[in-house]
N, C-alpha and C positions, 0 to 999 in steps of 0.2 A: 522410607524406601518408594522410589518412583514407581507409578505405575506403567504396565506396558501400553502402549498405545495400540499396537497391532497384535491381535490374539487370534492364531490360527489354530483351529481344533483339529484333533488328529482324523477325523473324518473327512475334512476339508483336504487335508493332504491326501489321504487314501484316494479321494476322487480324481484330484489332480494327477496323481500317478497311473490311475486306471486310464484317464483319458489319454494321457501320454504315452501309455504302453498300446491302447488300441490306435492310435496315430499312427505310432511308429509299424505296427501292423499294417495298416493301410498303404503306409510310404513303402514298404517292402514288397507289397502286392503290385505296387504301381511300378516300382522299380524292375520288378521281374516281367510284368508285362512290356515295359520298353525293351528289356532285355531280349524278350521273344520275340518282339517283332523285328528288331534292327540287328541281332546277332547272326554272324555266319554260320554258328555251329547247329542252330537247331535244337539245342538241347531241350530249351523251354518251349519251344513253339507247339510240340505235340501236346504238353500240358496246357497251354493256352487256349488251343483249340478244343480239348476237352472239356474245360471251364465253361468257354462259350458255347460249346453244344449242350450241356447240362443247365445253365443258369441263363445264357441268353447274352451275357455279356463277357468281355475278356477280362484279364488281370487287371489292366490298368485302370478300367472303369469301375471295377470292385474296389480298387485301392482307393479311387478318389472318393467314392461313396462311405467307406469306412472312415476315412480322414474327416469328412464332411460329418458325419455322425460325431464323431469324438471331438471336434471342435464344437460343434452344438453341444454336446453335454459339458463341456469345458465352460462354455459360455453361459450355461444355465446354473452352473454350480457358482460360477462367479457372481451372478445376480441374487441368488439366493444368500450367500454369505455376505454380499456387499448390502444387500437391504437390511439384514441382521446386524451387521455393524454400524450401519446409519441409524438404525433405532437404537441400539445401546449408547451411541455418541450423543443423540438428541436427548435421550432420557438424562444423561449425565448433564447434559447442558440447561436442560431444565430444572435439575436437583441444584445444581450450583446457582443458578438464576433466583430460585427459590430461597436458598440460604443467603445469598447475597441481599435479598429485600428482607429477610428475617433480621439478618444483623445490622442493617441500615435502620430497620425500624427501632430495633431495641437500642441501638446508638443515640437516636433522637430521644428516647424516653430517658435514658440514664444520664444526659448532660444536664447539669443545673445551670440555670440562668444566670448571667453575669450582672452584678447591680454596676450601673453606669451613673456616675455622679456628673450632674451637668454643672458647670461653673456659672455661679450666680453673680450677676453684674450689681454692683452696688450703686444705689443712685444717692445724690447729695440730698435729695427730698425724703422724708422719712414716709412709708405707706401708713395709711391708717385703715386697719380694718375693723370691720363693726360686726360684733358679735351678738346675735339675739338672743336672749335668756327667756325661757318658757316660764311662765308665771305658775308659781308652786301654791298648792293647795294644804290646808292646816296639817293634813296627815303625812305631807311629805316634809314639813319643816322639822328640822332636827332639834336636839336638846340646846346645842350649842347657839342655835339661832334663835330660840325662844328667849335664852338668858340675855342676848343683846339688846 
C-alpha cells in the first residue's frame, strides 16, 4: 500500500475552518459598513454610527481588522504545519539515505571476487627457474633419505 504524501490532521482542518468563519465574519462587517455608508435607506446607518460611537471605528474598518486577524491566524497555522511536514519529510529522506548506504555497504561485503585468468603467452625459448634449497640438518633428514 502506498504511503500518503500529504497528511492533514483534524486539528489543522479545524483551524482552517475557524479562520475561514472568522474571515467571513469580517467580510460581513465590511459589507455592512459599505451598505451603511452608501445605501439610501439608512437602515444600517444608525447601527454604524452607534458602533463608531462605542468603539471609535465604523463597521467597515472593524471588518478589515477581523479579516486581517483571520488571515494572520491562517498564515500562522500554515507555517506551523508546514514546518512539521518539512521535518517529517526530511527525517524520511535521512532514513532512506541511511538505509541505502547500509544496503550498498552490505552489497559490497556479500559480493565474491571473480577469478580472472590472464592469457599466458608462450615463448619459443623455455624459461629456466632457479630454486634455492635450504641445507638440511641431520635431524631434518628422513629415513628414506638416509637409506639412499
